[in-house]
C-alpha positions, 0 to 999 in steps of 0.5 A, a space after each residue: 313250719 314258719 313258712 306254713 303260716 299265712 304270712 301274707 295275711 299276717 303281714 297285712 293284718 298285723 299292722 291293721 290290727 296294731 293300728 286299731 289297738 293304737 287308736 283304742 289306746 288313745 292320747 291318754 296313754 300316748 307313751 304306751 301307744 307309741 310303744 305298741 306302734 313301734 313294736 307292731 311295725 317292727 313285727 311287720 318288718 320281721 314278717 317281711 324278712 320271713 317272706 323274703 327268706 322263704 321266697 324262691 326267686 327261680 320261679 315266676 309262680 305266685 308264692 305264699 298263696 292264700 285263697 278263700 271264697 269271699 263274696 260268693 255272689 260275685 265269685 270274688 275271693 280273698 286271694 293273696 300271692 306274691 312274685 318277684 315284682 310284688 316282693 321288693 315293694 312289700 319289703 320297702 313298705 315294711 322297712 320305711 314304716 318303722 322309720 316314720 314311726 320313730 321319726 314321729 316320737 318328738 315331732 308329733 305332739 298333737 294326737 300322736 295315737 291317731 297319727 301313728 294308728 293311721 300310718 299302721 293302717 295304711 301300711 297294712 292296706 298298701 301291702 294288701 294292694 301288692 299282695 292281692 290276686 283278686 280284682 275286687 280285693 285289689 280295688 278295696 285295698 286301693 281305695 281304702 288307703 286313701 282314707 288314712 292319707 286323707 286324714 294324715 294330710 287333713 289333720 296334721 298338715 300345713 295351713 292349706 291342708 284342706 285344699 291339698 287334701 281335697 285335691 289329692 282325694 278327688 284326683 285319685 278317687 276319680 281315676 280309681 272309679 274308672 278302674 272299677 268300671 273296667 273290672 266290672 266289664 271284664 267280670 261280665 265277660 269272663 265271670 271272674 275277678 281273679 287276676 290270673 284269669 283276667 290276664 288270659 281273658 280274650 279281649 278285642 283291640 277296642 276292648 283292650 284300648 278302653 280298659 287300658 285307658 281306664 287303668 291309665 286314669 287310675 295309675 297315671 294319677 297315682 304315679 303321678 304322670 304329667 299332666 295329672 301331677 299337679 296334686 302331688 306338690 300341694 300334697 307334699 308341701 302340706 303333709 307332715 314329714 311322715 306323710 310326705 315320706 310315705 307318699 313319695 316312698 310307697 304310694 307313688 309306686 302303687 301306680 307303677 305297680 299297677 301298670 306292671 301288674 294290670 295294664 301290661 298283662 291284661 291289655 298287652 296289645 293296647 299297651 303296644 299300640 299306645 307305647 308312643 303315648 306312654 314313652 312321650 309322657 314319661 319323657 315330658 316328666 323327665 325333661 320338663 318337670 326337671 326344669 320345673 324343679 329348678 325353679 322351686 324355692 320351697 325344698 319340699 316342692 323341689 323334691 316333689 317335682 324331682 319325684 315326678 321326674 324320677 318316676 318318669 324313668 319307671 314308666 319309660 322302662 315299663 313301656 320302652 320294650 315295645 319300641 325295642 321290639 319294633 326297632 330291632 325285631 328282638 326282645 333283647 334289652 326289654 327285660 333290662 328296661 322293666 327291671 331298671 324301672 323296678 329298681 328305680 322305684 325301689 331306689 326312689 323309695 329310699 332316696 325320696 324318703 331320706 330327702 323328706 326326712 332331711 327337710 323334716 329335720 331342718 323344719 323341726 328346728 327352723 320351721 321353714 321350708 324355704 331354701 332362702 331361709 338357710 345357708 351354711 348349715 354344714 358349719 353347724 350340722 356337719 353330720 347332717 350335711 354329710 348325710 344330706 349330700 349323700 342323698 342328694 348325690 343319689 337323687 342326681 344319679 351318682 354312680 355308686 348310689 342306688 339312684 344310678 342303677 335303675 336310671 342307667 339300666 333304663 337308658 341303656 335299654 332305651 338305646 336299643 329303641 331309639 338314640 333320641 329317646 335315650 338322649 332325652 332320658 339321659 338329660 335327667 343326669 344333667 337336670 337332676 344334678 342341677 336342681 339337686 346341687 343348687 339345693 345343696 349349695 344354697 342350704 348347706 354351704 356358704 356363710 351362716 345365713 342367720 342366727 337361727 342357722 348359727 344356733 342349730 344343733 346336729 342330728 340327734 341319735 334318733 335322727 341319725 339312726 333313721 338317716 343312717 338306715 336309709 344311707 345304708 340301703 342307698 349305698 348297698 343298692 348302689 354297689 350291690 344291686 344283684 339281690 334285688 335284680 335276681 329277686 324280680 328277674 324270673 317274674 319279669 321275664 315271664 311277664 314279658 313273654 305273656 305281654 309280647 304274645 298279645 291277645 289278638 
């Protein structure tokens, strides 16, 4: 009977309604607001677990489908449904949000109700993006999530928060407008905003090219890909810890999801024609941004640039299948590439969230993000140091951690396309180890740097729970990725059949 409930609507609107309830409670009843926020996020996670329990990973068909006429004039529907590509990202969102709310208990004293309410609203909206099966609904959710993040950075951010917020908004909003133009054009051709119908809509090569570029403008900025990545380090540096966590763990994944959900199936021939561009930009992100990360002195900036490099693996995995087909005449290895890109996105969600939480732990105590302000932290915070080393090793792609699995799958698949592509992609294992170990050495080891570090106290029970949960999933996905891969395998295979058929 539970699976007969509108679970997708519940998992979207429970956090949204909870967010409004927290806002109405206000700071005058801050303790009650904190309790409601935590209860709402935990309930959303339980709903996500119910969705996972009822999910059938042997079919590529959309599941938990809900469809109601929404805007009759435009034939737009409130249409929800998920497959094995959307579900992992929904579960990731539902898991990370309660951790952010728990982390905010002591670190956010200014307007805590509004802070927590914004995160709950954003959780529901982001899940809505992953579950939307109508282009208008997708676009509404896509744009709506900018508002709470805009406020989170703008109100609770650092000294340059206004500059970072406006830059973030302008970059992401401009690309999204071009996506809307593409949706309207396809509606005029086919008379529908239904994503399944857009996937089947006949499009010429020229039409596909322009639509692909419109989608690219929206999704490349969100990931972000080089050279439209410059907003991300500024946003991360100025955002509060929770904002950085959600930005890295969830929001960047929306760009990768958009490529898989829209760019590949709607414009398959344009995606094949421009695979060289996508692979090239992905390799630039992996190699060049890795060197940029090496030059950083701010911990948040280093992790932000690291995120750009790691997301380059995801886009490489999504577009290398075309090169595999043209190089070998076979699609063998294509599914591994896309699955590797998806695994990389989920893994990066855990690892980046953990690293930003670690920076938050240190910042709450020392009030500095500069690597030079630390040294010898392991002497005074041994438990914290052990956890941070684990996350750093996962970030560097150490076997046995989640960071290794997706990268290894993408590199292995890339060998089928071209040795030099695989070679350049594999340099991340060297560069990632270089900037990550440099960070760990300077911050955690050596002599105690100053009196502030000497006075540090180890993680509190609350901090240990947050980092412990993330450590559990980083290790679980590293040693047993099968449940995640099995969840998406059939859906990815079905997607590639459609993409390789093309529309011309």
